[in-house]
C-alpha positions as CSV (number, residue, x, y, z in Angstrom):
1,M,-7.6,-15.6,-25.3
2,K,-4.4,-17.5,-25.2
3,R,-3.2,-18.0,-21.7
4,P,0.2,-16.2,-21.2
5,E,2.9,-18.5,-20.1
6,R,5.7,-16.1,-19.1
7,V,4.9,-12.8,-17.3
8,A,7.2,-10.1,-16.2
9,V,6.1,-8.2,-13.1
10,I,7.7,-4.7,-13.2
11,G,8.1,-3.4,-9.6
12,V,8.4,-5.6,-6.6
13,G,6.5,-3.7,-3.9
14,V,3.4,-5.1,-2.2
15,L,1.3,-5.0,-5.4
16,G,3.9,-6.6,-7.7
17,A,4.7,-9.2,-5.1
18,S,1.1,-10.1,-4.6
19,V,0.4,-10.2,-8.3
20,G,3.5,-12.4,-9.0
21,W,2.8,-14.7,-6.2
22,N,-0.8,-15.5,-7.3
23,L,0.4,-16.0,-11.0
24,S,3.2,-18.4,-9.8
25,R,0.7,-20.4,-7.6
26,R,-1.5,-20.8,-10.8
27,G,1.4,-22.1,-12.9
28,A,2.6,-19.1,-14.8
29,E,6.3,-18.5,-15.2
30,V,7.0,-15.2,-13.5
31,V,10.0,-12.8,-13.7
32,F,10.1,-10.2,-11.0
33,I,11.9,-7.1,-12.0
34,D,12.9,-4.2,-9.6
35,A,15.2,-1.4,-10.1
36,G,16.1,-1.6,-6.3
37,R,15.4,-4.4,-3.8
38,P,12.0,-6.1,-3.3
39,G,9.8,-4.2,-0.7
40,E,12.3,-1.4,-0.1
41,G,10.6,1.3,-2.0
42,V,7.3,3.0,-1.2
43,T,6.0,-0.2,0.4
44,N,8.7,0.2,3.1
45,W,7.9,3.9,3.4
46,S,4.2,3.7,3.9
47,F,2.0,4.1,7.0
48,S,0.9,0.6,6.1
49,W,-2.6,0.8,7.6
50,V,-5.1,-1.8,6.5
51,N,-8.5,-0.2,6.4
52,A,-11.7,0.8,4.7
53,S,-12.9,3.4,7.1
54,N,-10.9,6.1,5.2
55,K,-12.3,4.9,1.8
56,T,-15.9,6.2,1.8
57,V,-15.6,8.5,-1.3
58,S,-17.4,5.9,-3.3
59,R,-19.2,2.6,-2.4
60,S,-17.2,0.6,-5.0
61,Y,-13.9,1.8,-3.6
62,F,-15.0,1.1,-0.1
63,D,-16.1,-2.5,-1.1
64,L,-12.7,-3.1,-2.8
65,N,-10.9,-2.1,0.4
66,V,-13.3,-4.3,2.6
67,A,-12.2,-7.2,0.2
68,G,-8.7,-6.1,0.6
69,M,-9.0,-6.5,4.4
70,S,-10.6,-9.9,4.0
71,A,-7.8,-10.9,1.5
72,H,-5.2,-10.1,4.2
73,R,-6.9,-12.5,6.7
74,D,-7.1,-15.3,4.0
75,L,-3.5,-14.8,3.1
76,A,-2.3,-15.1,6.8
77,K,-4.1,-18.5,6.7
78,I,-2.2,-19.6,3.7
79,I,1.3,-18.4,4.3
80,G,1.1,-17.7,8.1
81,P,1.1,-14.2,9.8
82,D,4.7,-14.5,10.9
83,S,6.2,-11.0,11.3
84,W,4.0,-9.2,8.7
85,W,0.2,-9.2,9.8
86,Y,-0.9,-7.2,12.8
87,P,-4.7,-7.2,13.0
88,S,-4.9,-5.2,16.1
89,G,-7.4,-2.6,15.2
90,H,-7.2,1.2,14.7
91,L,-8.0,4.2,16.9
92,R,-8.9,7.7,15.7
93,W,-9.5,11.0,17.7
94,T,-9.0,14.7,17.2
95,D,-8.9,17.9,19.1
96,E,-10.7,19.8,16.4
97,P,-14.6,20.1,16.7
98,M,-15.2,20.2,12.9
99,A,-13.0,17.2,12.3
100,Q,-14.5,15.3,15.2
101,A,-18.1,16.0,13.7
102,R,-16.8,14.7,10.3
103,F,-15.3,11.5,11.8
104,L,-18.5,10.8,13.7
105,R,-20.7,11.2,10.6
106,T,-18.3,8.9,8.7
107,A,-18.6,6.3,11.5
108,E,-22.4,6.5,11.2
109,V,-22.2,5.8,7.5
110,L,-19.8,2.9,8.0
111,A,-22.0,1.3,10.7
112,G,-24.8,1.6,8.1
113,W,-22.8,-0.3,5.7
114,G,-22.1,-3.0,8.2
115,Y,-18.6,-2.0,9.1
116,R,-17.6,-2.4,12.7
117,V,-16.8,0.8,14.7
118,E,-16.9,1.5,18.5
119,E,-16.9,4.7,20.4
120,C,-14.6,4.7,23.4
121,T,-13.8,7.1,26.2
122,A,-10.3,8.3,26.9
123,A,-10.3,6.4,30.2
124,D,-11.4,3.2,28.3
125,V,-8.7,3.5,25.7
126,R,-6.0,3.9,28.4
127,R,-7.4,1.1,30.5
128,R,-7.9,-1.5,27.7
129,L,-6.0,-0.6,24.7
130,E,-3.1,1.9,24.9
131,P,-1.9,2.8,28.5
132,A,1.0,4.9,27.3
133,V,-1.2,7.3,25.2
134,T,-2.1,10.7,26.5
135,L,-5.7,11.8,25.6
136,P,-7.9,14.7,26.7
137,G,-10.4,13.5,29.3
138,A,-13.4,14.5,27.1
139,A,-12.0,12.9,23.9
140,R,-14.4,10.8,21.8
141,V,-12.3,8.0,20.3
142,L,-13.3,5.7,17.5
143,F,-12.1,2.1,17.5
144,Y,-12.1,0.1,14.4
145,P,-11.5,-3.5,15.6
146,D,-11.1,-5.2,12.2
147,E,-8.4,-3.0,10.9
148,G,-4.7,-3.4,11.3
149,W,-1.3,-2.8,9.9
150,V,1.3,-4.6,7.8
151,H,5.0,-4.8,7.8
152,G,5.2,-4.4,4.1
153,R,8.9,-5.3,3.6
154,H,8.5,-8.5,5.4
155,L,5.3,-9.5,3.5
156,V,7.0,-8.8,0.1
157,R,10.0,-10.8,1.0
158,R,7.8,-13.7,2.1
159,L,5.8,-13.6,-1.2
160,V,8.7,-13.3,-3.5
161,H,10.6,-16.0,-1.6
162,E,7.6,-18.5,-2.0
163,A,7.3,-17.7,-5.7
164,V,11.0,-18.1,-6.3
165,A,11.0,-21.4,-4.6
166,S,8.2,-22.5,-6.9
167,G,10.2,-21.4,-10.0
168,A,9.8,-17.6,-10.4
169,E,12.8,-15.6,-11.3
170,L,13.9,-12.5,-9.5
171,R,15.8,-9.7,-11.3
172,S,16.7,-7.0,-8.7
173,G,18.9,-3.9,-9.2
174,V,18.0,-3.6,-12.9
175,A,15.7,-1.1,-14.5
176,V,13.3,-1.5,-17.5
177,R,14.6,0.4,-20.5
178,D,12.1,-0.6,-23.1
179,L,9.1,-2.7,-23.8
180,G,9.1,-4.3,-27.3
181,T,5.9,-5.1,-29.3
182,G,5.2,-7.6,-32.0
183,G,3.6,-7.1,-35.4
184,D,0.1,-7.3,-33.6
185,G,0.9,-4.6,-31.2
186,S,1.2,-7.0,-28.2
187,V,4.1,-6.8,-25.7
188,R,6.8,-9.4,-26.6
189,T,10.0,-8.3,-25.0
190,V,11.4,-6.4,-21.9
191,A,14.8,-4.8,-22.3
192,L,16.7,-4.3,-19.1
193,S,19.4,-1.9,-18.0
194,D,22.0,-4.7,-17.7
195,G,21.8,-5.1,-21.4
196,S,19.6,-8.4,-21.3
197,S,16.3,-8.8,-22.9
198,L,13.4,-11.1,-21.9
199,D,10.9,-12.7,-24.1
200,V,7.5,-12.5,-22.4
201,D,3.8,-13.1,-23.1
202,A,2.6,-10.3,-20.8
203,V,3.9,-7.6,-18.5
204,V,2.4,-6.1,-15.2
205,N,3.2,-2.5,-14.6
206,A,3.3,-2.4,-10.8
207,A,6.1,0.1,-10.7
208,G,4.6,2.5,-8.3
209,P,6.0,6.0,-8.6
210,S,7.6,5.0,-11.9
211,A,4.3,3.5,-13.4
212,S,3.8,6.5,-15.6
213,H,7.3,6.1,-17.1
214,I,6.7,2.4,-17.8
215,A,3.4,3.2,-19.3
216,G,5.1,5.7,-21.6
217,L,7.3,2.9,-23.1
218,I,4.2,1.7,-24.9
219,A,3.1,5.3,-25.7
220,R,0.4,5.2,-23.0
221,H,-0.5,8.2,-20.9
222,L,-1.0,7.3,-17.2
223,P,-1.6,10.6,-15.3
224,M,-0.4,10.5,-11.7
225,R,-0.6,12.9,-8.7
226,A,2.3,14.4,-7.2
227,E,1.8,13.8,-3.5
228,P,5.0,13.1,-1.6
229,G,4.8,12.0,2.0
230,V,7.4,12.0,4.7
231,V,7.7,9.0,7.1
232,A,10.0,8.7,10.1
233,R,10.9,5.8,12.3
234,V,11.6,6.2,16.1
235,S,13.9,3.5,17.5
236,C,12.6,2.2,20.7
237,A,12.4,-1.0,22.8
238,P,10.0,-2.0,24.1
239,V,7.5,-0.4,21.7
240,P,5.1,1.6,23.8
241,I,2.0,1.3,21.6
242,H,0.1,-1.7,20.2
243,R,-1.9,-0.5,17.1
244,A,-2.2,2.1,14.4
245,M,-3.8,5.3,15.4
246,H,-4.7,8.7,14.1
247,A,-4.2,11.1,16.8
248,P,-4.3,15.0,16.6
249,H,-1.8,16.1,14.1
250,I,0.1,12.8,13.9
251,E,-0.4,9.1,12.8
252,L,1.6,6.5,14.8
253,R,1.9,2.7,14.6
254,P,4.2,0.0,15.8
255,D,6.8,-1.2,13.2
256,G,7.6,-4.7,14.5
257,D,11.3,-3.9,14.4
258,A,11.7,-2.2,17.9
259,S,10.5,1.0,16.2
260,V,7.4,3.3,15.8
261,V,6.4,4.8,12.4
262,L,5.3,8.4,12.3
263,H,3.4,10.3,9.6
264,S,1.4,13.5,9.4
265,R,-0.5,15.1,6.5
266,E,0.0,18.5,8.0
267,I,3.8,18.0,7.9
268,D,3.6,16.6,4.3
269,A,2.2,19.9,3.4
270,L,5.6,21.4,4.4
271,I,7.6,19.3,2.0
272,D,7.2,21.8,-0.9
273,T,8.3,24.6,1.3
274,G,11.9,23.4,1.2
275,E,12.1,22.2,4.8
276,E,14.8,19.7,5.2
277,P,13.9,16.0,6.0
278,G,15.6,16.3,9.3
279,Q,13.6,19.2,10.4
280,L,10.4,17.4,9.2
281,A,11.4,14.5,11.2
282,R,11.8,16.6,14.3
283,L,8.3,18.1,13.8
284,L,6.8,14.6,13.5
285,H,8.8,13.5,16.8
286,E,7.4,16.6,18.7
287,S,3.9,15.8,17.7
288,A,4.4,12.1,18.6
289,R,5.6,13.1,22.0
290,D,2.4,15.0,22.7
291,V,0.5,11.7,22.3
292,V,3.0,9.2,23.6
293,P,5.3,11.0,26.0
294,E,7.6,8.0,26.3
295,L,8.6,8.4,22.6
296,G,10.6,11.6,23.7
297,E,13.2,9.3,25.2
298,F,14.1,7.7,22.0
299,P,15.8,9.1,18.8
300,V,14.4,9.3,15.3
301,A,16.5,6.6,13.5
302,Q,15.3,7.0,9.8
303,V,13.3,9.4,7.7
304,R,12.4,9.3,4.1
305,T,10.3,11.4,1.7
306,A,8.4,8.9,-0.6
307,H,6.3,9.6,-3.7
308,R,2.9,7.9,-3.4
309,P,1.7,6.1,-6.6
310,I,-1.7,7.7,-7.1
311,P,-3.5,7.9,-10.4
312,V,-4.8,11.4,-10.9
313,D,-8.3,10.7,-10.0
314,G,-7.4,9.0,-6.8
315,F,-8.6,5.5,-7.7
316,P,-6.7,2.3,-8.7
317,S,-5.7,1.6,-12.3
318,V,-6.0,-2.3,-12.6
319,G,-6.3,-4.4,-15.6
320,P,-5.4,-4.6,-19.3
321,V,-5.0,-1.9,-21.9
322,P,-6.7,-3.4,-25.0
323,S,-4.8,-1.3,-27.4
324,V,-1.5,-3.1,-26.2
325,P,-2.4,-6.8,-25.7
326,G,-0.4,-8.4,-23.0
327,Y,0.1,-5.1,-21.0
328,Y,-1.6,-4.8,-17.6
329,E,-1.5,-2.2,-14.8
330,A,-1.6,-2.5,-11.0
331,V,-1.2,1.0,-9.9
332,T,-2.8,2.5,-6.7
333,H,-2.6,4.3,-3.5
334,S,-3.5,2.2,-0.6
335,G,-1.4,-0.7,-1.9
336,I,-0.9,-2.2,1.5
337,T,-4.7,-2.7,2.0
338,L,-5.3,-3.6,-1.7
339,G,-2.2,-5.7,-2.6
340,P,-3.6,-9.2,-1.7
341,V,-7.0,-8.7,-3.3
342,I,-5.7,-6.9,-6.5
343,G,-3.0,-9.6,-6.7
344,R,-5.5,-12.3,-6.7
345,L,-8.1,-10.7,-9.0
346,L,-5.6,-9.4,-11.6
347,A,-3.7,-12.6,-11.7
348,S,-7.0,-14.4,-12.5
349,E,-7.9,-11.9,-15.1
350,I,-4.5,-12.2,-16.8
351,L,-4.8,-16.1,-16.8
352,T,-8.5,-16.4,-17.8
353,G,-9.5,-13.1,-19.4
354,E,-12.4,-12.9,-16.9
355,R,-12.7,-9.6,-15.0
356,D,-14.1,-9.6,-11.4
357,A,-17.0,-7.2,-10.7
358,L,-14.9,-5.6,-7.7
359,L,-12.7,-4.1,-10.4
360,T,-15.4,-2.8,-12.7
361,D,-14.8,0.9,-11.8
362,F,-11.0,0.8,-11.9
363,H,-10.2,-0.1,-15.5
364,P,-7.2,1.7,-17.1
365,Q,-9.3,2.6,-20.1
366,R,-10.8,5.5,-18.0
367,F,-7.6,7.4,-18.8
368,P,-7.7,8.1,-22.6
369,P,-4.6,8.1,-24.8
């Protein structure tokens, strides 16, 4: 296999930034392309929880996410944690007996796989971890000390800045209109909405919610789920919580910018009923006040409904499509957790042709033409 010299990375969220940064470090000429601005799409409207405790549906997917957590720690050593990396652990509890039993069973499985988990009392949580949180006295709280959260926009900007400083090119505010192929069927050009065209040796489709459209430019079918999610930010200073948590009916985490991020799967279910984003944000805020009363004193500053980039079977699509040489995919939910590890492994595969065993189950070929 001829090593590609010039690689276009389409989509500059956490996955695209991670792939491009790794390619640039290894000497490839990288062109980042984003229809908006780096890190301001789904990456900026994610709960951004770095974890493997919610990834037990298969052992290979769990192992990939554990590797993702480790890759974040490695990346923080290389570029510095700065304002993007917050390894402060994660709390989970519920007020529903059936859900509690399920969480406790999962914790047993995780402990058997060597994953650290501690059970805490409500009093212990308030004394040691989160004094501002209201919990029922009998709550059984799970604490995952090795998990954390990421400020995705800050991480993307840092990776892109370093890559550009090393010679990469950034084309933001332009969309990909077409992918041209040569006589052998391999990708050769990328046509952009500003009328320009790039000669390339390879492209990486890291376009998130638009990944299916980009795949269609080479007549590839990439089936995606339709799972929108609504995220709100409450503006507050000082921030009253210290880590990501899944409380009854609401997920909360600090955001690092004098704000708290709110999300709820229950409220996501109301998106298709036609509820306005403002009303969904109010519902999120009400649920958050039940857990952190202090948040009731502060306003909702931002709300956005984002479309998660999830392949139809729920697992990542990472790697080459052999029928179109030079075309690669990096499409997945949990991009925040997986970005650094997929970035490293896919960059290596692009440059060497060698596939890491961690990606064995996540090849794009599982989706037929």
